[in-house]
N, C-alpha and C positions, 0 to 999 in steps of 0.2 A: 504493500500500499504506499503510495507516495504522499507526502505531507504536502499540504499547501501552506502559504504564508500565514493564512488566518488560523492554522492549528499549532502554530507554535507558542511557547510561552516566553513571557518578557519578565524581566526582573525589575526591581525597584528602581535602578539607576535609569534604565530606558524608559521606564514609565514616568520617572520626573522629567526626563527631556521631552517626551511626548506631549505631556500635559502642562509643561512649564510650570510645575509646582514643587514643593519639597515633600519629605517624608512626612512631615507633621500634617501638612495638608491633606495627603492621601489618607493618612491614618483617620483624621478627622472626618473625611467624606465617607469612608467604609464603615466606621463604627457608629454613625449617627443613626437616629431610628425615625423614619425608615432609612435604609442606606442610599445614600446619593451616589454612589459608586460601586461598582463591582468588588465583592469580597476576595481577597487573595486566597490562593491555594498553598499550601505548605509543602515543601519537600524538604524534609528535615528542618533546619531552622531557617531556611530560605523562604521569603514571601514570592510567590510567581503569580502572574495573571495570564489567562488565555488572551491571547492578541484578538480571537473573534468576540470575546466580551466587552473588550475594550472598544473595539470597532462599533460594536452595537450601541455602546454608551454614548460614543461620539454622535452617531447618527441621531439618536434621541435627543440629545443635548441641542443638536442644530434644529430639530423640528420645534422645540419649546420655544413659546415668546419670550421675549426679553423681560427681565424683572422691572417692575415699576421704578426701581431706583435707577436703571439704566435707560429708560424711556427718554428722559429729559436730554440725554446725550445725543439721541437719534435726531438727525435733521428732518423738518417736516418739508413736504413736497411743496413746491411753489412759494416757500417763504422769503420775502425779500430781506436781503440784509440792511440793517440800519445804516445810515449814513454816518461816517466818521465825523465826529464833532471837533472843532479846534478848541484848544483851551483859550480862555480869555484871560489877559493880564490882570 
């Protein structure tokens, strides 16, 4: 049986690079209730994740709407920019 790229396991270092986070953030995500991130699988003392689970999490995350706190950062369509005002002496 040939393994596809989705069937491989990735470690913490590769996952940190992929998600642009650190170990603490990953831990907080997968220990929250309900978990906001796939839980790791342990091989001895190593934490490993199936790449297919991470890809599914990424796809789900892209489909979710932006949280309200980030909506203010999203530009509105057709919004005119305010003209620059000059400072008066």
